[in-house]
C-alpha positions in Angstrom: -205.7 -24.5 -110.5 -209.2 -24.1 -112.0 -209.1 -23.9 -115.5 -212.9 -23.4 -116.3 -216.6 -24.2 -114.8 -219.6 -25.6 -116.7 -222.3 -23.6 -117.6 -224.9 -26.4 -115.3 -222.3 -26.7 -112.4 -223.7 -27.5 -108.6 -222.3 -26.7 -105.5 -222.2 -29.9 -102.8 -221.5 -29.3 -99.5 -220.3 -32.3 -97.5 -221.3 -32.7 -93.8 -220.8 -28.4 -92.6 -223.3 -30.2 -89.4 -222.9 -29.3 -85.8 -221.5 -33.1 -84.8 -218.5 -32.2 -87.7 -217.9 -28.9 -87.2 -216.9 -29.2 -83.6 -214.7 -32.0 -83.9 -210.5 -32.0 -83.5 -209.5 -30.7 -87.1 -206.4 -30.0 -88.7 -207.1 -26.0 -90.0 -209.8 -23.7 -88.1 -213.2 -24.8 -89.2 -214.5 -21.1 -89.4 -212.3 -20.3 -91.9 -213.7 -23.5 -93.6 -217.3 -22.6 -93.1 -216.9 -18.8 -93.5 -215.2 -20.0 -97.2 -217.8 -22.7 -97.9 -221.2 -20.1 -96.6 -218.9 -17.4 -99.7 -219.4 -20.1 -102.0 -222.8 -20.9 -101.1 -223.5 -16.9 -101.5 -221.8 -17.1 -105.2 -223.8 -19.6 -106.3 -227.0 -18.7 -105.4 -226.4 -15.1 -106.7 -225.4 -17.1 -109.9 -228.8 -18.8 -109.5 -227.1 -22.9 -109.6 -228.2 -25.4 -107.3 -226.8 -26.2 -104.6 -226.5 -29.4 -102.3 -226.9 -29.2 -99.0 -225.6 -32.6 -97.3 -225.3 -34.2 -94.0 -224.3 -37.5 -92.0 -226.8 -40.1 -90.0 -225.1 -43.2 -90.1 -227.6 -44.9 -87.3 -228.4 -47.3 -89.7 -226.1 -48.5 -92.1 -224.0 -51.7 -92.9 -221.1 -50.2 -91.0 -223.2 -48.9 -88.0 -224.1 -52.1 -87.2 -220.5 -53.9 -87.7 -219.0 -50.9 -85.3 -219.0 -47.7 -83.5 -218.7 -44.7 -83.9 -216.0 -41.8 -82.3 -218.3 -41.8 -79.3 -218.5 -45.3 -78.4 -222.2 -45.0 -79.6 -223.6 -48.5 -81.1 -225.7 -48.7 -83.9 -229.0 -48.6 -81.9 -228.9 -45.5 -80.9 -230.2 -42.3 -82.0 -227.9 -38.8 -82.9 -229.5 -35.9 -81.1 -231.0 -34.1 -83.3 -229.0 -31.3 -82.9 -226.0 -33.3 -84.5 -227.7 -33.7 -87.3 -228.3 -29.8 -87.8 -226.2 -28.0 -90.3 -224.0 -24.9 -88.6 -225.7 -22.2 -88.4 -224.1 -19.9 -90.6 -224.4 -22.3 -93.8 -228.4 -20.9 -94.1 -230.7 -23.7 -95.5 -233.2 -22.7 -97.8 -236.1 -23.4 -99.8 -235.4 -25.3 -103.3 -232.0 -26.7 -101.9 -231.5 -29.8 -102.1 -230.7 -31.7 -98.9 -229.2 -34.7 -98.6 -229.0 -36.9 -95.9 -226.3 -39.6 -96.2 -225.8 -43.1 -94.3 -221.7 -43.9 -95.4 -218.9 -42.0 -96.8 -220.1 -40.4 -100.3 -223.2 -39.0 -100.5 -224.0 -40.6 -104.1 -224.8 -44.1 -102.2 -227.7 -45.2 -101.9 -229.3 -41.4 -102.2 -231.7 -39.3 -104.4 -228.3 -36.8 -105.5 -227.7 -38.2 -108.4 -231.4 -38.4 -109.8 -231.4 -34.6 -108.1 -228.5 -33.3 -110.4 -229.8 -35.4 -113.6 -232.7 -33.9 -113.5 -231.3 -30.1 -113.4 -229.1 -30.8 -116.0 -226.1 -30.8 -113.6 -223.2 -31.8 -115.2 -220.1 -29.8 -113.2 -220.3 -30.1 -109.3 -218.2 -27.9 -106.8 -217.6 -29.9 -103.7 -216.8 -28.5 -100.2 -216.7 -29.6 -96.8 -215.6 -32.1 -93.7 -213.7 -34.6 -93.8 -211.7 -34.3 -96.7 -210.5 -37.4 -96.8 -213.8 -39.1 -95.7 -216.9 -37.9 -97.2 -215.7 -35.4 -99.8 -213.4 -37.8 -101.4 -216.5 -40.1 -101.0 -217.9 -38.0 -102.7 -215.6 -37.0 -105.4 -215.3 -40.8 -106.4 -218.5 -41.6 -107.0 -218.9 -38.6 -108.9 -216.1 -38.9 -111.6 -217.8 -42.6 -112.1 -221.4 -40.9 -112.8 -219.0 -38.3 -115.5 -219.5 -35.2 -113.5 -216.2 -32.3 -113.9 -215.0 -31.6 -110.5 -214.3 -28.9 -108.7 -212.6 -28.8 -105.5 -212.3 -25.9 -102.8 -209.1 -26.2 -101.1 -209.8 -23.5 -98.7 -213.6 -24.9 -97.8 -212.4 -28.1 -96.7 -210.7 -29.9 -93.9 -209.7 -33.6 -92.6 -209.4 -34.3 -88.7 -205.7 -35.4 -89.7 -203.8 -33.1 -91.6 -201.9 -35.7 -93.4 -205.3 -37.3 -94.9 -206.4 -33.9 -95.7 -202.9 -33.5 -97.6 -202.9 -36.8 -99.5 -205.8 -36.2 -100.8 -205.0 -33.3 -102.4 -202.1 -34.3 -103.6 -202.7 -38.4 -105.1 -206.7 -38.5 -105.7 -208.0 -35.3 -106.3 -205.7 -33.9 -109.3 -207.4 -37.3 -110.9 -210.6 -36.7 -110.1 -210.4 -32.6 -111.5 -209.5 -29.4 -110.7 -208.4 -27.7 -107.8 -208.3 -23.9 -107.3 -209.2 -21.4 -103.8 -212.5 -20.1 -103.2 -211.8 -17.4 -105.2 -210.7 -19.2 -108.3 -214.3 -20.7 -108.2 -216.3 -18.0 -107.5 -213.9 -15.6 -110.5 -214.8 -18.1 -112.8 -217.9 -19.0 -111.4 -218.5 -14.9 -112.8 -217.4 -15.3 -116.6 
């Protein structure tokens, strides 16, 4: 349940990019994207910051020791289209755009600095994958002291049990969980 949102809250959308939304996911991706777009519209209407995050693991320490799910080695570049945000999520001038190489959006990026410059104290998280990019970002956000709200119907995972684990055991320790509509209702107050 979402009890409140900070006056200075940013929306952070994780990995809603072509390469990720085409994966076999635990929940229908169309609903996740639609709810993410609904949050995006509400944050823009409230004139609050929007952060769009994509992932490009090529060059990260992990990519040098492991192959990705398509059995590519660390030296192979991803196609540009794979990194682009899905067309339903409209990226606009003024959005904070972050490319991460690891699970979390804070590690070795400018995300924390960008949010601090805007006086942000809270974030709403949505995206894919719940137990990887969203949870990884949430753990760091918690360490930085951000108040966190999770949009339960605007995220999914590759595995239902991983998604469930994040919502049952991890997210309640890091913040509050609610639906897109719950978050928008608090945003409009």
